[in-house]
C-alpha positions as CSV (number, residue, x, y, z in Angstrom):
1,M,82.5,106.9,62.1
2,K,80.7,107.1,58.6
3,V,82.6,109.6,57.9
4,H,86.0,108.1,58.9
5,K,85.3,103.9,58.6
6,L,85.5,103.7,62.0
7,D,84.1,100.7,64.1
8,C,83.7,102.9,67.1
9,P,83.8,106.6,67.9
10,S,87.3,108.1,68.1
11,P,88.6,108.5,72.0
12,A,88.6,112.2,71.5
13,M,85.1,112.0,70.2
14,L,83.7,109.9,73.0
15,L,86.3,112.1,75.8
16,V,83.8,115.0,74.5
17,N,80.5,113.7,74.6
18,F,81.3,111.8,78.1
19,F,82.3,115.0,79.5
20,Q,78.6,116.6,78.0
21,F,77.0,114.1,79.3
22,L,78.3,114.2,83.0
23,Y,77.6,118.2,83.0
24,I,73.9,117.8,81.8
25,A,73.0,114.2,84.1
26,D,75.2,116.9,87.0
27,A,72.3,119.8,86.6
28,L,69.2,117.0,86.0
29,W,70.2,115.1,89.7
30,F,71.0,118.5,91.5
31,E,68.3,120.6,89.3
32,E,67.3,121.9,93.2
33,A,70.4,123.8,93.2
34,I,70.6,125.7,89.7
35,L,67.2,126.9,91.1
36,S,68.8,129.3,92.9
37,T,71.7,130.3,90.9
38,M,71.4,133.8,89.2
39,D,70.1,133.2,85.7
40,L,66.9,132.3,87.9
41,T,66.9,134.8,91.0
42,Y,67.1,137.7,89.2
43,E,67.1,137.5,85.5
44,G,64.3,135.0,85.7
45,F,63.3,133.4,82.0
46,G,64.0,136.8,79.2
47,F,65.9,136.5,76.8
48,M,69.1,135.6,78.0
49,L,67.6,132.7,79.0
50,S,65.4,131.7,75.8
51,F,68.1,133.0,73.7
52,G,70.9,131.1,75.5
53,D,69.3,127.8,75.6
54,L,67.3,127.5,71.8
55,V,70.4,128.9,70.4
56,W,73.5,129.8,71.7
57,V,73.6,126.7,73.8
58,P,73.3,124.4,70.7
59,F,75.8,126.4,69.1
60,T,78.8,126.1,71.2
61,Y,78.1,123.1,73.1
62,T,78.8,121.1,69.7
63,L,81.5,123.0,68.4
64,Q,84.0,120.1,70.1
65,A,82.5,117.7,68.4
66,F,81.6,118.7,65.6
67,Y,84.8,119.4,64.5
68,L,86.4,116.4,65.8
69,V,83.6,114.7,62.4
70,N,86.1,116.3,60.0
71,H,89.1,117.0,62.1
72,P,90.1,113.9,64.0
73,N,92.2,113.8,66.4
74,P,94.2,111.2,67.8
75,L,95.1,110.8,71.3
76,S,97.5,108.7,73.2
77,L,96.7,107.0,76.1
78,P,98.9,109.7,78.8
79,W,96.8,112.4,77.0
80,I,93.7,111.0,77.3
81,V,94.4,110.1,81.0
82,A,95.7,114.1,81.6
83,I,92.3,115.2,79.6
84,F,90.4,112.8,82.0
85,A,92.8,113.8,84.8
86,I,91.3,117.4,84.3
87,N,87.9,117.6,83.6
88,A,87.2,115.3,86.9
89,F,89.4,118.1,88.6
90,G,86.7,120.7,87.7
91,Y,83.6,118.4,88.3
92,Y,84.7,118.4,92.0
93,V,85.7,121.4,92.1
94,F,82.9,122.8,90.5
95,R,80.3,120.1,92.8
96,K,81.7,120.3,95.8
97,A,81.3,124.1,95.9
98,N,77.8,124.6,94.4
99,L,76.7,121.5,97.1
100,E,78.4,123.6,99.8
101,K,76.5,126.6,98.6
102,N,72.8,124.6,98.5
103,N,73.6,123.0,101.7
104,F,74.3,126.3,103.5
105,R,71.7,127.9,102.1
106,R,68.9,125.0,102.8
107,N,70.3,124.5,106.5
108,P,72.9,126.1,108.1
109,S,73.0,123.9,111.2
110,D,73.3,121.0,108.3
111,P,77.0,118.4,109.7
112,R,78.3,118.9,106.7
113,V,78.6,123.0,106.5
114,S,78.3,123.6,110.0
115,H,81.6,123.6,110.7
116,L,82.2,126.4,107.9
117,R,83.4,130.0,109.0
118,T,80.4,132.7,108.6
119,I,80.3,136.6,108.8
120,P,77.2,137.8,109.7
121,T,74.8,140.3,107.8
122,A,72.2,142.8,107.9
123,T,70.2,140.9,106.0
124,G,70.3,137.8,108.7
125,K,71.7,135.3,106.1
126,P,75.9,134.9,106.8
127,L,78.4,134.4,104.4
128,L,80.8,131.7,104.3
129,V,84.0,132.6,104.7
130,S,86.0,129.3,104.6
131,G,85.6,125.8,102.7
132,W,85.2,126.7,99.3
133,W,84.0,129.8,99.4
134,G,86.8,131.4,101.5
135,F,89.3,129.7,98.5
136,V,88.1,131.7,96.2
137,R,84.6,134.0,96.1
138,H,83.1,131.9,93.1
139,P,85.1,128.3,93.2
140,N,81.9,127.2,90.8
141,Y,83.2,129.6,88.2
142,L,86.3,127.8,88.7
143,G,85.7,124.5,88.4
144,D,83.3,125.4,85.3
145,L,86.4,126.6,83.5
146,I,88.2,123.9,84.2
147,M,85.8,121.8,82.9
148,A,85.4,123.8,80.0
149,L,89.1,123.6,78.9
150,A,89.2,119.7,79.2
151,W,85.9,119.9,76.3
152,S,88.3,121.2,74.1
153,L,91.6,119.9,74.4
154,P,90.5,116.5,73.0
155,C,90.5,118.3,69.2
156,G,93.9,119.4,69.7
157,F,95.7,122.5,69.0
158,N,95.2,123.3,65.2
159,H,93.1,125.4,65.2
160,I,91.0,127.7,67.6
161,L,87.4,126.6,67.6
162,P,87.3,123.9,69.5
163,Y,88.9,126.7,72.4
164,Y,86.0,128.7,70.9
165,Y,84.3,127.8,74.2
166,V,86.4,128.0,77.1
167,I,87.6,131.4,76.1
168,Y,83.8,133.3,75.6
169,F,83.2,130.8,78.5
170,T,86.2,132.9,80.6
171,I,84.2,136.3,79.4
172,L,81.2,135.1,80.6
173,L,81.8,134.4,83.9
174,T,84.2,137.1,84.7
175,H,81.5,139.1,83.7
176,R,79.0,137.5,85.7
177,A,81.2,137.4,88.7
178,A,81.4,141.2,88.5
179,R,77.8,141.7,88.0
180,N,77.5,139.0,91.1
181,E,79.5,141.4,93.0
182,R,77.5,144.5,92.5
183,Q,74.4,142.6,93.7
184,C,75.9,141.1,96.7
185,S,77.8,144.7,97.9
186,K,74.7,146.6,97.6
187,K,72.1,143.6,99.3
188,Y,74.9,143.3,102.2
189,G,77.2,146.2,101.9
190,S,79.8,146.0,105.2
191,A,79.5,142.2,105.5
192,W,80.5,141.9,101.7
193,E,83.5,143.9,102.0
194,E,84.9,142.7,104.9
195,Y,84.2,139.3,102.8
196,C,86.5,140.6,99.6
197,R,89.1,141.7,102.3
198,A,89.5,137.9,103.6
199,V,88.7,136.4,100.1
200,H,91.1,138.3,97.8
201,Y,90.1,136.5,94.4
202,R,87.6,136.5,92.4
203,I,88.1,133.0,90.5
204,F,91.3,132.6,89.5
205,P,93.7,131.8,92.9
206,G,96.5,134.8,92.4
207,V,95.2,136.0,89.7
208,Y,91.9,137.6,89.2
């Protein structure tokens, strides 16, 4: 505001900061669901999480706001509404998919998930094969990537730097999905193969 002599933050800056605030607030409110993620259950608090949380996350998650300080991007009202709608849709997919998984893990008889179709496994833990997890194998990643795109769009299209986050995040989640599926294949065996036959795509419907 001081650099550009504004009385209030620009719409682009407000969008970026609101989206990121929502993401942080969601993580704190639904902290219980995070404790069962791959990062914590398989990898623990090692180099990846310590370096990532102290260095990588602060660097990548501030690129859009930092870019807007020196490269303001005026937004029309239709564009503001469109970007907000994209983030809202991504958040809806992300949150609903994670809640569905977490509720099912806690109590498969929960009325919110008891109607969903499952595949029995040798471990005694069935696999969801309907709902969001019957749409793609990693619907939470899909929602995360849609939100990442919405964080970058307020910066416009004059430079690739604001899109570094969504590009890097796409590579990271694609790689993580592959690692996750290798572990699931070892853990669930033929049940996982049956699930993959029923749900063809990993993240992007009709593409991957």
